[in-house]
C-alpha positions in Angstrom: 28.6 -11.9 12.7 25.8 -9.5 13.7 22.4 -11.0 13.0 20.1 -9.6 10.3 17.2 -7.8 12.0 19.5 -6.4 14.7 19.6 -2.7 15.5 23.0 -1.0 16.2 23.4 2.4 17.9 26.4 4.7 17.4 28.5 5.5 20.4 30.2 8.9 21.2 33.2 7.7 19.1 31.1 8.6 16.0 30.1 12.1 17.3 30.8 14.7 14.6 30.4 12.2 11.8 27.4 11.3 9.6 26.5 8.5 12.1 26.3 10.7 15.2 23.2 9.5 17.2 22.3 7.0 14.5 20.2 3.8 15.1 20.6 1.4 12.2 18.6 -1.6 11.2 20.8 -4.3 9.7 19.0 -5.9 6.7 21.9 -7.9 5.2 25.1 -9.4 6.6 27.1 -12.1 4.8 30.6 -12.8 3.5 30.4 -9.8 1.2 29.6 -7.3 4.0 26.6 -5.7 5.7 23.8 -3.3 4.7 21.6 -1.3 6.9 19.3 1.7 7.2 19.3 4.7 9.6 15.8 4.4 11.2 15.8 7.6 13.3 16.6 10.3 10.7 13.6 11.8 8.8 14.6 12.9 5.3 12.5 16.2 5.6 10.4 15.5 2.5 7.5 13.3 1.7 7.2 10.7 -1.0 4.8 13.0 -3.0 7.5 15.7 -3.1 9.7 13.5 -5.3 9.0 14.2 -9.0 8.6 10.6 -9.9 5.9 10.1 -7.2 4.2 13.5 -7.3 0.7 11.8 -7.6 1.3 9.7 -4.5 -0.1 10.4 -1.0 2.2 12.2 1.3 4.2 9.5 3.1 7.3 10.1 5.2 10.8 9.4 3.9 13.8 8.5 6.0 17.4 9.2 5.3 18.6 5.6 5.2 22.3 6.4 4.8 25.0 8.2 2.8 25.2 5.6 0.0 23.0 5.8 -3.1 20.4 8.4 -2.0 19.0 8.4 -5.5 17.0 5.2 -4.8 14.1 4.3 -2.5 14.5 1.2 -0.3 11.7 -0.3 1.7 11.4 -2.2 5.0 7.8 -3.4 5.7 5.6 -5.8 7.7 3.1 -6.4 4.9 4.2 -9.4 2.8 0.5 -9.9 2.0 0.7 -6.7 -0.1 4.3 -6.6 -1.2 5.9 -9.5 -3.0 9.6 -10.3 -3.6 10.8 -9.4 -0.1 13.2 -11.2 2.1 12.3 -11.7 5.8 14.9 -10.1 8.0 13.3 -10.8 11.4 9.9 -11.8 12.8 7.4 -10.0 10.5 9.9 -7.5 9.1 10.8 -7.7 5.4 13.3 -5.9 3.2 12.8 -5.0 -0.4 10.0 -6.1 -2.8 8.1 -4.6 -5.7 8.2 -0.8 -5.5 5.0 -0.7 -7.6 3.3 -2.7 -4.9 4.7 -0.5 -2.2 3.3 2.6 -3.9 0.0 0.9 -4.5 -0.2 -0.2 -0.8 0.5 3.4 0.3 -2.0 5.0 -2.2 -4.8 2.5 -2.2 -4.5 0.2 0.8 -4.0 2.9 3.4 -1.1 1.2 5.1 0.2 2.9 8.2 3.7 4.5 8.7 4.7 1.7 11.1 3.9 -0.9 8.4 6.2 0.5 5.7 9.4 2.5 6.0 10.8 4.2 3.0 14.5 5.1 2.9 16.6 7.2 0.6 20.1 5.8 0.7 21.6 3.0 2.8 24.7 2.2 4.9 27.1 -0.3 3.7 30.2 -2.1 5.1 32.7 -4.4 3.5 33.2 -7.9 4.7 33.9 -7.9 8.5 34.1 -4.1 8.6 31.0 -3.7 10.7 32.2 -6.4 13.2 35.5 -4.5 13.5 33.7 -1.2 14.1 31.6 -2.9 16.8 34.8 -4.4 18.4 36.5 -1.0 18.4 33.5 0.5 20.2 31.9 2.7 17.5 28.6 0.8 17.7 26.6 -1.1 20.3 24.2 -3.9 19.4 20.9 -2.7 20.7 18.5 -5.5 19.8 17.8 -8.4 17.5 
């Protein structure tokens, strides 16, 4: 089973698909399946361009994946500012209070490398990701 906190990179087998040239951070992997976010695909709009967050500072959004692009997901390195997160690797956390995320962006002046905001996610059923790695669609880049 691929370790949470690992990055996977698509191989040429996925060229022509949504995942062409994608690098994905795995944030969950258990008996139910895996969840990750594309970390190298800017969404093309900032947080303040979303109606719900129009009063926020401009902050970049990433296109996290093709599933559920109606919600914002967060990966961060600021557990001192954002509670309710789960640690996915050394000083990298997934989830937490969205109100605290927005407050950290607007008031605490966090940097882009401290908080990543994703619209959508990537999901795999149980053992599906491992099978895709085995067939050569993905390479494990790092943990």
